[in-house]
Backbone of each chain as nested JSON, in Angstrom:
{
  "chains": [
    {"id": "A", "residues": [
      {"number": 1, "name": "UNK", "atoms": {"N": [0.244, 13.75, 4.178], "CA": [-0.022, 12.282, 4.323], "C": [-1.408, 12.052, 4.972]}},
      {"number": 2, "name": "UNK", "atoms": {"N": [-1.884, 13.064, 5.665], "CA": [-3.233, 12.915, 6.303], "C": [-4.282, 12.627, 5.248]}},
      {"number": 3, "name": "UNK", "atoms": {"N": [-4.178, 13.401, 4.137], "CA": [-5.172, 13.21, 3.058], "C": [-5.066, 11.824, 2.403]}},
      {"number": 4, "name": "UNK", "atoms": {"N": [-3.851, 11.334, 2.322], "CA": [-3.653, 10.012, 1.732], "C": [-4.364, 8.942, 2.639]}},
      {"number": 5, "name": "UNK", "atoms": {"N": [-4.201, 9.098, 3.906], "CA": [-4.833, 8.143, 4.869], "C": [-6.365, 8.258, 4.795]}},
      {"number": 6, "name": "UNK", "atoms": {"N": [-6.83, 9.473, 4.677], "CA": [-8.301, 9.735, 4.541], "C": [-8.82, 9.137, 3.218]}},
      {"number": 7, "name": "UNK", "atoms": {"N": [-8.053, 9.376, 2.153], "CA": [-8.472, 8.799, 0.867], "C": [-8.525, 7.296, 0.928]}},
      {"number": 8, "name": "UNK", "atoms": {"N": [-7.541, 6.698, 1.601], "CA": [-7.507, 5.246, 1.71], "C": [-8.818, 4.758, 2.377]}},
      {"number": 9, "name": "UNK", "atoms": {"N": [-9.095, 5.425, 3.506], "CA": [-10.341, 5.055, 4.231], "C": [-11.579, 5.259, 3.413]}},
      {"number": 10, "name": "UNK", "atoms": {"N": [-11.645, 6.31, 2.68], "CA": [-12.817, 6.593, 1.839], "C": [-13.007, 5.508, 0.759]}},
      {"number": 11, "name": "UNK", "atoms": {"N": [-11.877, 5.062, 0.216], "CA": [-11.906, 4.044, -0.829], "C": [-12.357, 2.689, -0.216]}},
      {"number": 12, "name": "UNK", "atoms": {"N": [-11.874, 2.387, 0.966], "CA": [-12.294, 1.131, 1.656], "C": [-13.774, 1.215, 1.901]}},
      {"number": 13, "name": "UNK", "atoms": {"N": [-14.248, 2.328, 2.37], "CA": [-15.706, 2.481, 2.675], "C": [-16.523, 2.307, 1.399]}},
      {"number": 14, "name": "UNK", "atoms": {"N": [-16.054, 2.926, 0.298], "CA": [-16.764, 2.824, -0.99], "C": [-16.83, 1.368, -1.486]}},
      {"number": 15, "name": "UNK", "atoms": {"N": [-15.696, 0.695, -1.388], "CA": [-15.658, -0.695, -1.822], "C": [-16.558, -1.593, -0.981]}},
      {"number": 16, "name": "UNK", "atoms": {"N": [-16.606, -1.295, 0.327], "CA": [-17.488, -2.043, 1.215], "C": [-18.95, -1.816, 0.862]}},
      {"number": 17, "name": "UNK", "atoms": {"N": [-19.275, -0.508, 0.713], "CA": [-20.665, -0.135, 0.383], "C": [-21.094, -0.688, -0.968]}},
      {"number": 18, "name": "UNK", "atoms": {"N": [-20.171, -0.741, -1.911], "CA": [-20.465, -1.321, -3.247], "C": [-20.879, -2.819, -3.092]}},
      {"number": 19, "name": "UNK", "atoms": {"N": [-20.327, -3.461, -2.077], "CA": [-20.649, -4.873, -1.81], "C": [-21.958, -5.001, -1.002]}},
      {"number": 20, "name": "UNK", "atoms": {"N": [-22.414, -3.876, -0.441], "CA": [-23.578, -3.877, 0.424], "C": [-23.269, -4.49, 1.795]}},
      {"number": 21, "name": "UNK", "atoms": {"N": [-22.03, -4.455, 2.191], "CA": [-21.611, -5.049, 3.482], "C": [-21.648, -4.032, 4.629]}},
      {"number": 22, "name": "UNK", "atoms": {"N": [-21.893, -4.511, 5.811], "CA": [-21.694, -3.688, 7.016], "C": [-20.203, -3.721, 7.359]}},
      {"number": 23, "name": "UNK", "atoms": {"N": [-19.796, -2.81, 8.274], "CA": [-18.41, -2.817, 8.743], "C": [-18.08, -4.175, 9.378]}},
      {"number": 24, "name": "UNK", "atoms": {"N": [-19.08, -4.722, 10.126], "CA": [-18.916, -6.03, 10.747], "C": [-18.614, -7.096, 9.695]}},
      {"number": 25, "name": "UNK", "atoms": {"N": [-19.362, -7.089, 8.597], "CA": [-19.12, -8.087, 7.584], "C": [-17.758, -7.995, 6.959]}},
      {"number": 26, "name": "UNK", "atoms": {"N": [-17.34, -6.724, 6.69], "CA": [-15.974, -6.534, 6.13], "C": [-14.955, -6.99, 7.129]}},
      {"number": 27, "name": "UNK", "atoms": {"N": [-15.147, -6.596, 8.397], "CA": [-14.171, -6.923, 9.411], "C": [-13.993, -8.432, 9.533]}},
      {"number": 28, "name": "UNK", "atoms": {"N": [-15.128, -9.146, 9.463], "CA": [-15.044, -10.616, 9.583], "C": [-14.312, -11.221, 8.424]}},
      {"number": 29, "name": "UNK", "atoms": {"N": [-14.604, -10.774, 7.212], "CA": [-13.947, -11.306, 6.008], "C": [-12.425, -10.946, 5.939]}},
      {"number": 30, "name": "UNK", "atoms": {"N": [-12.122, -9.796, 6.531], "CA": [-10.699, -9.359, 6.516], "C": [-9.957, -9.822, 7.754]}},
      {"number": 31, "name": "UNK", "atoms": {"N": [-10.655, -10.458, 8.674], "CA": [-10.017, -10.918, 9.899], "C": [-9.459, -9.727, 10.713]}},
      {"number": 32, "name": "UNK", "atoms": {"N": [-10.292, -8.708, 10.794], "CA": [-9.908, -7.489, 11.531], "C": [-11.032, -7.167, 12.554]}},
      {"number": 33, "name": "UNK", "atoms": {"N": [-10.719, -6.294, 13.461], "CA": [-11.666, -5.834, 14.466], "C": [-12.657, -4.842, 13.818]}},
      {"number": 34, "name": "UNK", "atoms": {"N": [-13.969, -4.93, 14.178], "CA": [-14.975, -4.097, 13.577], "C": [-14.672, -2.602, 13.847]}},
      {"number": 35, "name": "UNK", "atoms": {"N": [-14.359, -2.252, 15.078], "CA": [-14.16, -0.835, 15.346], "C": [-12.89, -0.302, 14.67]}},
      {"number": 36, "name": "UNK", "atoms": {"N": [-11.931, -1.233, 14.487], "CA": [-10.693, -0.83, 13.748], "C": [-11.023, -0.447, 12.329]}},
      {"number": 37, "name": "UNK", "atoms": {"N": [-11.877, -1.298, 11.677], "CA": [-12.31, -1.02, 10.312], "C": [-12.968, 0.338, 10.225]}},
      {"number": 38, "name": "UNK", "atoms": {"N": [-13.815, 0.638, 11.229], "CA": [-14.47, 1.973, 11.28], "C": [-13.468, 3.053, 11.351]}},
      {"number": 39, "name": "UNK", "atoms": {"N": [-12.432, 2.852, 12.179], "CA": [-11.358, 3.923, 12.32], "C": [-10.599, 4.072, 10.981]}},
      {"number": 40, "name": "UNK", "atoms": {"N": [-10.326, 2.976, 10.341], "CA": [-9.628, 3.039, 9.019], "C": [-10.486, 3.827, 8.034]}},
      {"number": 41, "name": "UNK", "atoms": {"N": [-11.764, 3.516, 7.988], "CA": [-12.626, 4.185, 6.999], "C": [-12.719, 5.708, 7.273]}},
      {"number": 42, "name": "UNK", "atoms": {"N": [-12.61, 6.095, 8.532], "CA": [-12.701, 7.522, 8.864], "C": [-11.298, 8.188, 8.753]}},
      {"number": 43, "name": "UNK", "atoms": {"N": [-10.279, 7.409, 8.409], "CA": [-8.934, 7.952, 8.295], "C": [-8.308, 8.363, 9.622]}},
      {"number": 44, "name": "UNK", "atoms": {"N": [-8.786, 7.68, 10.701], "CA": [-8.32, 8.058, 12.044], "C": [-7.085, 7.2, 12.498]}},
      {"number": 45, "name": "UNK", "atoms": {"N": [-6.895, 6.09, 11.779], "CA": [-5.693, 5.265, 12.102], "C": [-4.925, 5.04, 10.752]}},
      {"number": 46, "name": "UNK", "atoms": {"N": [-3.656, 4.792, 10.931], "CA": [-2.832, 4.525, 9.729], "C": [-2.598, 3.032, 9.654]}},
      {"number": 47, "name": "UNK", "atoms": {"N": [-3.277, 2.371, 8.737], "CA": [-3.144, 0.918, 8.603], "C": [-1.765, 0.503, 8.108]}},
      {"number": 48, "name": "UNK", "atoms": {"N": [-1.356, -0.701, 8.422], "CA": [-0.13, -1.243, 7.854], "C": [-0.434, -1.761, 6.465]}},
      {"number": 49, "name": "UNK", "atoms": {"N": [0.656, -2.074, 5.713], "CA": [0.436, -2.617, 4.389], "C": [-0.266, -3.984, 4.449]}},
      {"number": 50, "name": "UNK", "atoms": {"N": [-0.073, -4.695, 5.583], "CA": [-0.752, -6.016, 5.701], "C": [-2.233, -5.786, 5.927]}},
      {"number": 51, "name": "UNK", "atoms": {"N": [-2.622, -4.836, 6.77], "CA": [-4.035, -4.544, 6.945], "C": [-4.66, -4.087, 5.604]}},
      {"number": 52, "name": "UNK", "atoms": {"N": [-3.911, -3.311, 4.856], "CA": [-4.43, -2.834, 3.546], "C": [-4.618, -4.035, 2.601]}},
      {"number": 53, "name": "UNK", "atoms": {"N": [-3.684, -4.948, 2.648], "CA": [-3.791, -6.128, 1.832], "C": [-4.983, -7.003, 2.206]}},
      {"number": 54, "name": "UNK", "atoms": {"N": [-5.172, -7.153, 3.541], "CA": [-6.326, -7.947, 4.059], "C": [-7.642, -7.327, 3.594]}},
      {"number": 55, "name": "UNK", "atoms": {"N": [-7.695, -6.02, 3.641], "CA": [-8.933, -5.324, 3.224], "C": [-9.164, -5.483, 1.717]}},
      {"number": 56, "name": "UNK", "atoms": {"N": [-8.076, -5.348, 0.978], "CA": [-8.178, -5.477, -0.511], "C": [-8.608, -6.918, -0.819]}},
      {"number": 57, "name": "UNK", "atoms": {"N": [-7.992, -7.881, -0.216], "CA": [-8.358, -9.308, -0.476], "C": [-9.82, -9.563, -0.118]}},
      {"number": 58, "name": "UNK", "atoms": {"N": [-10.26, -8.965, 1.0], "CA": [-11.624, -9.186, 1.482], "C": [-12.664, -8.698, 0.451]}},
      {"number": 59, "name": "UNK", "atoms": {"N": [-12.373, -7.584, -0.134], "CA": [-13.362, -7.04, -1.135], "C": [-13.078, -7.528, -2.579]}},
      {"number": 60, "name": "UNK", "atoms": {"N": [-12.063, -8.407, -2.695], "CA": [-11.793, -8.978, -3.982], "C": [-11.141, -8.118, -5.003]}},
      {"number": 61, "name": "UNK", "atoms": {"N": [-10.206, -7.278, -4.496], "CA": [-9.463, -6.357, -5.391], "C": [-8.019, -6.584, -5.018]}},
      {"number": 62, "name": "UNK", "atoms": {"N": [-7.089, -6.299, -5.966], "CA": [-5.711, -6.381, -5.544], "C": [-5.206, -5.037, -5.022]}},
      {"number": 63, "name": "UNK", "atoms": {"N": [-4.042, -5.053, -4.452], "CA": [-3.489, -3.833, -3.849], "C": [-3.3, -2.74, -4.895]}},
      {"number": 64, "name": "UNK", "atoms": {"N": [-2.917, -3.159, -6.11], "CA": [-2.729, -2.163, -7.17], "C": [-4.055, -1.43, -7.436]}},
      {"number": 65, "name": "UNK", "atoms": {"N": [-5.137, -2.206, -7.526], "CA": [-6.456, -1.639, -7.801], "C": [-6.88, -0.739, -6.694]}},
      {"number": 66, "name": "UNK", "atoms": {"N": [-6.629, -1.134, -5.444], "CA": [-6.993, -0.314, -4.297], "C": [-6.234, 1.03, -4.3]}},
      {"number": 67, "name": "UNK", "atoms": {"N": [-4.938, 0.926, -4.563], "CA": [-4.115, 2.171, -4.583], "C": [-4.423, 3.041, -5.766]}},
      {"number": 68, "name": "UNK", "atoms": {"N": [-4.867, 2.437, -6.827], "CA": [-5.197, 3.178, -8.049], "C": [-6.431, 4.066, -7.744]}},
      {"number": 69, "name": "UNK", "atoms": {"N": [-7.369, 3.463, -6.989], "CA": [-8.544, 4.288, -6.606], "C": [-8.163, 5.438, -5.645]}},
      {"number": 70, "name": "UNK", "atoms": {"N": [-7.202, 5.197, -4.76], "CA": [-6.714, 6.247, -3.882], "C": [-6.134, 7.389, -4.686]}},
      {"number": 71, "name": "UNK", "atoms": {"N": [-5.384, 6.972, -5.702], "CA": [-4.686, 7.953, -6.565], "C": [-5.704, 8.769, -7.36]}},
      {"number": 72, "name": "UNK", "atoms": {"N": [-6.759, 8.071, -7.859], "CA": [-7.807, 8.762, -8.615], "C": [-8.516, 9.801, -7.719]}},
      {"number": 73, "name": "UNK", "atoms": {"N": [-8.737, 9.389, -6.473], "CA": [-9.377, 10.318, -5.489], "C": [-8.494, 11.526, -5.232]}},
      {"number": 74, "name": "UNK", "atoms": {"N": [-7.181, 11.272, -5.087], "CA": [-6.237, 12.358, -4.898], "C": [-6.151, 13.308, -6.098]}},
      {"number": 75, "name": "UNK", "atoms": {"N": [-6.167, 12.718, -7.287], "CA": [-6.146, 13.517, -8.523], "C": [-7.359, 14.423, -8.604]}},
      {"number": 76, "name": "UNK", "atoms": {"N": [-8.513, 13.836, -8.335], "CA": [-9.756, 14.608, -8.471], "C": [-9.797, 15.714, -7.398]}},
      {"number": 77, "name": "UNK", "atoms": {"N": [-9.256, 15.428, -6.202], "CA": [-9.209, 16.499, -5.2], "C": [-8.313, 17.647, -5.602]}},
      {"number": 78, "name": "UNK", "atoms": {"N": [-7.126, 17.283, -6.199], "CA": [-6.165, 18.272, -6.632], "C": [-6.756, 19.107, -7.739]}},
      {"number": 79, "name": "UNK", "atoms": {"N": [-7.478, 18.415, -8.67], "CA": [-8.095, 19.146, -9.817], "C": [-9.144, 20.12, -9.28]}},
      {"number": 80, "name": "UNK", "atoms": {"N": [-9.915, 19.704, -8.311], "CA": [-10.982, 20.582, -7.701], "C": [-10.327, 21.809, -7.06]}},
      {"number": 81, "name": "UNK", "atoms": {"N": [-9.182, 21.541, -6.361], "CA": [-8.465, 22.622, -5.696], "C": [-7.948, 23.636, -6.693]}},
      {"number": 82, "name": "UNK", "atoms": {"N": [-7.413, 23.136, -7.787], "CA": [-6.902, 24.02, -8.859], "C": [-8.004, 24.89, -9.461]}},
      {"number": 83, "name": "UNK", "atoms": {"N": [-9.18, 24.241, -9.652], "CA": [-10.323, 24.988, -10.204], "C": [-10.778, 26.082, -9.204]}},
      {"number": 84, "name": "UNK", "atoms": {"N": [-10.788, 25.717, -7.89], "CA": [-11.219, 26.705, -6.879], "C": [-10.187, 27.844, -6.783]}},
      {"number": 85, "name": "UNK", "atoms": {"N": [-8.904, 27.522, -6.887], "CA": [-7.878, 28.543, -6.877], "C": [-8.039, 29.494, -8.063]}},
      {"number": 86, "name": "UNK", "atoms": {"N": [-8.321, 28.898, -9.214], "CA": [-8.474, 29.715, -10.459], "C": [-9.636, 30.622, -10.3]}},
      {"number": 87, "name": "UNK", "atoms": {"N": [-10.724, 30.121, -9.648], "CA": [-11.953, 30.868, -9.434], "C": [-11.653, 32.038, -8.471]}},
      {"number": 88, "name": "UNK", "atoms": {"N": [-10.797, 31.815, -7.489], "CA": [-10.498, 32.831, -6.494], "C": [-9.597, 33.932, -7.032]}},
      {"number": 89, "name": "UNK", "atoms": {"N": [-8.89, 33.618, -8.094], "CA": [-7.933, 34.65, -8.657], "C": [-8.668, 35.824, -9.328]}}
    ]},
    {"id": "B", "residues": [
      {"number": 1, "name": "UNK", "atoms": {"N": [0.983, -13.634, 4.361], "CA": [1.297, -12.213, 4.416], "C": [2.779, -11.966, 4.572]}},
      {"number": 2, "name": "UNK", "atoms": {"N": [3.484, -12.904, 5.17], "CA": [4.933, -12.79, 5.388], "C": [5.658, -12.529, 4.045]}},
      {"number": 3, "name": "UNK", "atoms": {"N": [5.221, -13.311, 3.059], "CA": [5.864, -13.165, 1.74], "C": [5.606, -11.79, 1.149]}},
      {"number": 4, "name": "UNK", "atoms": {"N": [4.371, -11.298, 1.371], "CA": [4.035, -9.938, 0.832], "C": [4.957, -8.893, 1.477]}},
      {"number": 5, "name": "UNK", "atoms": {"N": [5.173, -9.015, 2.781], "CA": [6.036, -8.043, 3.465], "C": [7.467, -8.16, 2.976]}},
      {"number": 6, "name": "UNK", "atoms": {"N": [7.889, -9.402, 2.744], "CA": [9.241, -9.643, 2.224], "C": [9.382, -9.105, 0.779]}},
      {"number": 7, "name": "UNK", "atoms": {"N": [8.379, -9.342, -0.032], "CA": [8.349, -8.82, -1.384], "C": [8.47, -7.276, -1.388]}},
      {"number": 8, "name": "UNK", "atoms": {"N": [7.66, -6.69, -0.486], "CA": [7.699, -5.248, -0.425], "C": [9.107, -4.747, -0.084]}},
      {"number": 9, "name": "UNK", "atoms": {"N": [9.76, -5.394, 0.86], "CA": [11.129, -5.003, 1.238], "C": [12.09, -5.221, 0.097]}},
      {"number": 10, "name": "UNK", "atoms": {"N": [11.903, -6.319, -0.607], "CA": [12.849, -6.564, -1.749], "C": [12.68, -5.53, -2.858]}},
      {"number": 11, "name": "UNK", "atoms": {"N": [11.438, -5.104, -3.068], "CA": [11.168, -4.061, -4.107], "C": [11.81, -2.742, -3.649]}},
      {"number": 12, "name": "UNK", "atoms": {"N": [11.632, -2.417, -2.413], "CA": [12.214, -1.147, -1.92], "C": [13.784, -1.205, -2.081]}},
      {"number": 13, "name": "UNK", "atoms": {"N": [14.354, -2.293, -1.729], "CA": [15.824, -2.449, -1.862], "C": [16.237, -2.304, -3.306]}},
      {"number": 14, "name": "UNK", "atoms": {"N": [15.479, -2.977, -4.215], "CA": [15.783, -2.907, -5.628], "C": [15.731, -1.475, -6.161]}},
      {"number": 15, "name": "UNK", "atoms": {"N": [14.62, -0.777, -5.785], "CA": [14.478, 0.617, -6.236], "C": [15.573, 1.493, -5.704]}},
      {"number": 16, "name": "UNK", "atoms": {"N": [15.983, 1.259, -4.412], "CA": [17.063, 2.028, -3.829], "C": [18.385, 1.769, -4.588]}},
      {"number": 17, "name": "UNK", "atoms": {"N": [18.677, 0.456, -4.857], "CA": [19.888, 0.079, -5.527], "C": [19.922, 0.641, -6.95]}},
      {"number": 18, "name": "UNK", "atoms": {"N": [18.761, 0.631, -7.595], "CA": [18.669, 1.21, -8.963], "C": [19.116, 2.67, -8.934]}},
      {"number": 19, "name": "UNK", "atoms": {"N": [18.899, 3.332, -7.84], "CA": [19.235, 4.765, -7.718], "C": [20.724, 4.884, -7.339]}},
      {"number": 20, "name": "UNK", "atoms": {"N": [21.331, 3.782, -6.908], "CA": [22.721, 3.838, -6.385], "C": [22.797, 4.479, -4.967]}},
      {"number": 21, "name": "UNK", "atoms": {"N": [21.719, 4.404, -4.219], "CA": [21.691, 5.065, -2.92], "C": [22.012, 4.048, -1.823]}},
      {"number": 22, "name": "UNK", "atoms": {"N": [22.602, 4.57, -0.738], "CA": [22.733, 3.79, 0.492], "C": [21.429, 3.829, 1.254]}},
      {"number": 23, "name": "UNK", "atoms": {"N": [21.316, 2.93, 2.259], "CA": [20.072, 3.002, 3.125], "C": [19.997, 4.327, 3.804]}},
      {"number": 24, "name": "UNK", "atoms": {"N": [21.165, 4.866, 4.151], "CA": [21.179, 6.21, 4.782], "C": [20.556, 7.236, 3.878]}},
      {"number": 25, "name": "UNK", "atoms": {"N": [20.973, 7.219, 2.6], "CA": [20.465, 8.195, 1.645], "C": [18.946, 8.089, 1.43]}},
      {"number": 26, "name": "UNK", "atoms": {"N": [18.492, 6.82, 1.331], "CA": [17.041, 6.635, 1.154], "C": [16.32, 7.103, 2.422]}},
      {"number": 27, "name": "UNK", "atoms": {"N": [16.848, 6.727, 3.644], "CA": [16.184, 7.094, 4.869], "C": [16.06, 8.609, 4.953]}},
      {"number": 28, "name": "UNK", "atoms": {"N": [17.113, 9.315, 4.588], "CA": [17.084, 10.759, 4.673], "C": [16.025, 11.364, 3.76]}},
      {"number": 29, "name": "UNK", "atoms": {"N": [16.024, 10.867, 2.504], "CA": [15.041, 11.35, 1.524], "C": [13.593, 11.003, 1.964]}},
      {"number": 30, "name": "UNK", "atoms": {"N": [13.424, 9.894, 2.611], "CA": [12.075, 9.462, 2.989], "C": [11.681, 9.95, 4.378]}},
      {"number": 31, "name": "UNK", "atoms": {"N": [12.613, 10.642, 5.061], "CA": [12.392, 11.105, 6.415], "C": [12.06, 9.954, 7.335]}},
      {"number": 32, "name": "UNK", "atoms": {"N": [12.924, 8.921, 7.244], "CA": [12.779, 7.711, 8.098], "C": [14.091, 7.392, 8.739]}},
      {"number": 33, "name": "UNK", "atoms": {"N": [14.082, 6.581, 9.735], "CA": [15.284, 6.122, 10.41], "C": [16.052, 5.121, 9.542]}},
      {"number": 34, "name": "UNK", "atoms": {"N": [17.406, 5.204, 9.491], "CA": [18.19, 4.318, 8.648], "C": [17.979, 2.85, 9.027]}},
      {"number": 35, "name": "UNK", "atoms": {"N": [18.023, 2.537, 10.317], "CA": [17.927, 1.131, 10.716], "C": [16.534, 0.633, 10.422]}},
      {"number": 36, "name": "UNK", "atoms": {"N": [15.516, 1.491, 10.474], "CA": [14.173, 1.063, 10.17], "C": [14.055, 0.722, 8.661]}},
      {"number": 37, "name": "UNK", "atoms": {"N": [14.713, 1.54, 7.811], "CA": [14.7, 1.252, 6.339], "C": [15.345, -0.129, 6.125]}},
      {"number": 38, "name": "UNK", "atoms": {"N": [16.426, -0.461, 6.854], "CA": [17.073, -1.769, 6.756], "C": [16.11, -2.883, 7.099]}},
      {"number": 39, "name": "UNK", "atoms": {"N": [15.394, -2.682, 8.167], "CA": [14.41, -3.691, 8.654], "C": [13.3, -3.882, 7.61]}},
      {"number": 40, "name": "UNK", "atoms": {"N": [12.849, -2.771, 7.015], "CA": [11.828, -2.872, 5.988], "C": [12.331, -3.674, 4.788]}},
      {"number": 41, "name": "UNK", "atoms": {"N": [13.568, -3.396, 4.397], "CA": [14.11, -4.043, 3.208], "C": [14.265, -5.569, 3.485]}},
      {"number": 42, "name": "UNK", "atoms": {"N": [14.56, -5.943, 4.732], "CA": [14.701, -7.382, 5.059], "C": [13.385, -8.011, 5.386]}},
      {"number": 43, "name": "UNK", "atoms": {"N": [12.28, -7.263, 5.285], "CA": [10.937, -7.813, 5.586], "C": [10.768, -8.175, 7.024]}},
      {"number": 44, "name": "UNK", "atoms": {"N": [11.507, -7.477, 7.901], "CA": [11.444, -7.795, 9.374], "C": [10.402, -6.975, 10.116]}},
      {"number": 45, "name": "UNK", "atoms": {"N": [9.994, -5.867, 9.501], "CA": [8.925, -5.027, 10.078], "C": [7.783, -4.85, 9.042]}},
      {"number": 46, "name": "UNK", "atoms": {"N": [6.648, -4.554, 9.535], "CA": [5.505, -4.314, 8.621], "C": [5.267, -2.816, 8.575]}},
      {"number": 47, "name": "UNK", "atoms": {"N": [5.617, -2.201, 7.445], "CA": [5.441, -0.757, 7.4], "C": [3.964, -0.331, 7.284]}},
      {"number": 48, "name": "UNK", "atoms": {"N": [3.701, 0.884, 7.646], "CA": [2.347, 1.43, 7.474], "C": [2.249, 1.892, 6.049]}},
      {"number": 49, "name": "UNK", "atoms": {"N": [1.012, 2.199, 5.614], "CA": [0.813, 2.689, 4.276], "C": [1.496, 4.07, 4.085]}},
      {"number": 50, "name": "UNK", "atoms": {"N": [1.652, 4.809, 5.21], "CA": [2.332, 6.148, 5.138], "C": [3.829, 5.934, 4.887]}},
      {"number": 51, "name": "UNK", "atoms": {"N": [4.401, 4.993, 5.65], "CA": [5.802, 4.678, 5.422], "C": [6.055, 4.217, 3.969]}},
      {"number": 52, "name": "UNK", "atoms": {"N": [5.134, 3.377, 3.489], "CA": [5.244, 2.881, 2.11], "C": [5.146, 4.069, 1.128]}},
      {"number": 53, "name": "UNK", "atoms": {"N": [4.28, 5.002, 1.41], "CA": [4.134, 6.168, 0.518], "C": [5.375, 7.073, 0.58]}},
      {"number": 54, "name": "UNK", "atoms": {"N": [5.952, 7.231, 1.791], "CA": [7.179, 8.034, 1.91], "C": [8.327, 7.388, 1.1]}},
      {"number": 55, "name": "UNK", "atoms": {"N": [8.394, 6.03, 1.178], "CA": [9.472, 5.344, 0.452], "C": [9.253, 5.481, -1.078]}},
      {"number": 56, "name": "UNK", "atoms": {"N": [8.003, 5.363, -1.48], "CA": [7.641, 5.478, -2.895], "C": [8.013, 6.886, -3.387]}},
      {"number": 57, "name": "UNK", "atoms": {"N": [7.56, 7.893, -2.649], "CA": [7.858, 9.279, -2.986], "C": [9.349, 9.506, -3.099]}},
      {"number": 58, "name": "UNK", "atoms": {"N": [10.078, 8.96, -2.115], "CA": [11.542, 9.195, -2.091], "C": [12.244, 8.679, -3.334]}},
      {"number": 59, "name": "UNK", "atoms": {"N": [11.797, 7.529, -3.843], "CA": [12.462, 6.951, -5.032], "C": [11.764, 7.416, -6.321]}},
      {"number": 60, "name": "UNK", "atoms": {"N": [10.789, 8.32, -6.201], "CA": [10.118, 8.881, -7.379], "C": [9.218, 7.935, -8.138]}},
      {"number": 61, "name": "UNK", "atoms": {"N": [8.485, 7.139, -7.381], "CA": [7.564, 6.205, -7.992], "C": [6.228, 6.453, -7.2]}},
      {"number": 62, "name": "UNK", "atoms": {"N": [5.093, 6.109, -7.855], "CA": [3.848, 6.258, -7.069], "C": [3.522, 4.902, -6.43]}},
      {"number": 63, "name": "UNK", "atoms": {"N": [2.591, 4.937, -5.513], "CA": [2.25, 3.735, -4.748], "C": [1.749, 2.606, -5.682]}},
      {"number": 64, "name": "UNK", "atoms": {"N": [1.074, 3.001, -6.76], "CA": [0.582, 1.992, -7.692], "C": [1.776, 1.266, -8.32]}},
      {"number": 65, "name": "UNK", "atoms": {"N": [2.793, 2.059, -8.763], "CA": [3.979, 1.463, -9.366], "C": [4.724, 0.553, -8.381]}},
      {"number": 66, "name": "UNK", "atoms": {"N": [4.782, 0.984, -7.146], "CA": [5.456, 0.199, -6.116], "C": [4.731, -1.155, -5.881]}},
      {"number": 67, "name": "UNK", "atoms": {"N": [3.433, -1.066, -5.739], "CA": [2.67, -2.313, -5.485], "C": [2.58, -3.215, -6.695]}},
      {"number": 68, "name": "UNK", "atoms": {"N": [2.699, -2.59, -7.89], "CA": [2.734, -3.397, -9.16], "C": [3.989, -4.254, -9.156]}},
      {"number": 69, "name": "UNK", "atoms": {"N": [5.102, -3.688, -8.715], "CA": [6.342, -4.414, -8.654], "C": [6.242, -5.572, -7.643]}},
      {"number": 70, "name": "UNK", "atoms": {"N": [5.59, -5.294, -6.529], "CA": [5.394, -6.357, -5.508], "C": [4.56, -7.504, -6.099]}},
      {"number": 71, "name": "UNK", "atoms": {"N": [3.535, -7.106, -6.881], "CA": [2.673, -8.117, -7.474], "C": [3.4, -8.966, -8.513]}},
      {"number": 72, "name": "UNK", "atoms": {"N": [4.253, -8.266, -9.273], "CA": [5.054, -8.999, -10.292], "C": [5.992, -10.013, -9.611]}},
      {"number": 73, "name": "UNK", "atoms": {"N": [6.572, -9.604, -8.487], "CA": [7.47, -10.495, -7.728], "C": [6.703, -11.686, -7.219]}},
      {"number": 74, "name": "UNK", "atoms": {"N": [5.461, -11.414, -6.707], "CA": [4.612, -12.487, -6.196], "C": [4.225, -13.458, -7.341]}},
      {"number": 75, "name": "UNK", "atoms": {"N": [3.874, -12.925, -8.477], "CA": [3.503, -13.772, -9.602], "C": [4.653, -14.668, -10.058]}},
      {"number": 76, "name": "UNK", "atoms": {"N": [5.859, -14.069, -10.11], "CA": [7.025, -14.836, -10.587], "C": [7.351, -15.886, -9.568]}},
      {"number": 77, "name": "UNK", "atoms": {"N": [7.172, -15.611, -8.286], "CA": [7.427, -16.66, -7.248], "C": [6.444, -17.784, -7.382]}},
      {"number": 78, "name": "UNK", "atoms": {"N": [5.155, -17.403, -7.595], "CA": [4.109, -18.443, -7.752], "C": [4.352, -19.329, -8.964]}},
      {"number": 79, "name": "UNK", "atoms": {"N": [4.783, -18.663, -10.053], "CA": [5.05, -19.391, -11.312], "C": [6.202, -20.378, -11.109]}},
      {"number": 80, "name": "UNK", "atoms": {"N": [7.24, -19.901, -10.389], "CA": [8.397, -20.751, -10.083], "C": [8.0, -21.971, -9.259]}},
      {"number": 81, "name": "UNK", "atoms": {"N": [7.078, -21.687, -8.294], "CA": [6.607, -22.76, -7.409], "C": [5.824, -23.844, -8.186]}},
      {"number": 82, "name": "UNK", "atoms": {"N": [5.003, -23.341, -9.13], "CA": [4.192, -24.243, -9.95], "C": [5.154, -25.101, -10.809]}},
      {"number": 83, "name": "UNK", "atoms": {"N": [6.179, -24.493, -11.316], "CA": [7.142, -25.253, -12.189], "C": [7.832, -26.278, -11.323]}},
      {"number": 84, "name": "UNK", "atoms": {"N": [8.215, -25.928, -10.117], "CA": [8.902, -26.875, -9.203], "C": [7.999, -28.011, -8.847]}},
      {"number": 85, "name": "UNK", "atoms": {"N": [6.68, -27.712, -8.587], "CA": [5.729, -28.75, -8.231], "C": [5.56, -29.69, -9.401]}},
      {"number": 86, "name": "UNK", "atoms": {"N": [5.481, -29.158, -10.636], "CA": [5.27, -29.993, -11.841], "C": [6.485, -30.89, -11.971]}},
      {"number": 87, "name": "UNK", "atoms": {"N": [7.672, -30.396, -11.677], "CA": [8.924, -31.142, -11.818], "C": [8.922, -32.277, -10.809]}},
      {"number": 88, "name": "UNK", "atoms": {"N": [8.377, -32.012, -9.606], "CA": [8.344, -32.985, -8.537], "C": [7.345, -34.128, -8.762]}},
      {"number": 89, "name": "UNK", "atoms": {"N": [6.34, -33.869, -9.669], "CA": [5.278, -34.887, -9.868], "C": [5.825, -36.085, -10.671]}}
    ]}
  ]
}
């Protein structure tokens, strides 16, 4: 589950950076604390589904789209791991 | 956000009932407390994304599928509200 939380944070950071926003700007639009947004992006805290929804709304994506990106990140990490395992054999 | 949390709970309940499982059975498979699962289903607590993921995994659906169902529920509620508003005009 740690990787899922880290993926979630990485996706939030990517979406924020795509907008060219600072953490402060995202926090303000999502009605969240700036340092909390930083912790979410680093995968240091486990956000609630409401926090996730606030972040999704703030960057103009729906929850399905947000989770789809997390899933894509997970799939690409798994694929990379399989390739590395194959290389090690 | 209250409705989102309630929709989430309703979807979890529906998925559990589709499996013919008790709250106890779902709680055990998701490694969660039974009474907590009950609270989630009633929309009384706000689960974390990890709890959501555990529930999704337990019923054999991915997070995208789970959130898609929440979104469908939200859309149908909004459509119903629009029809009622139109009727009231």
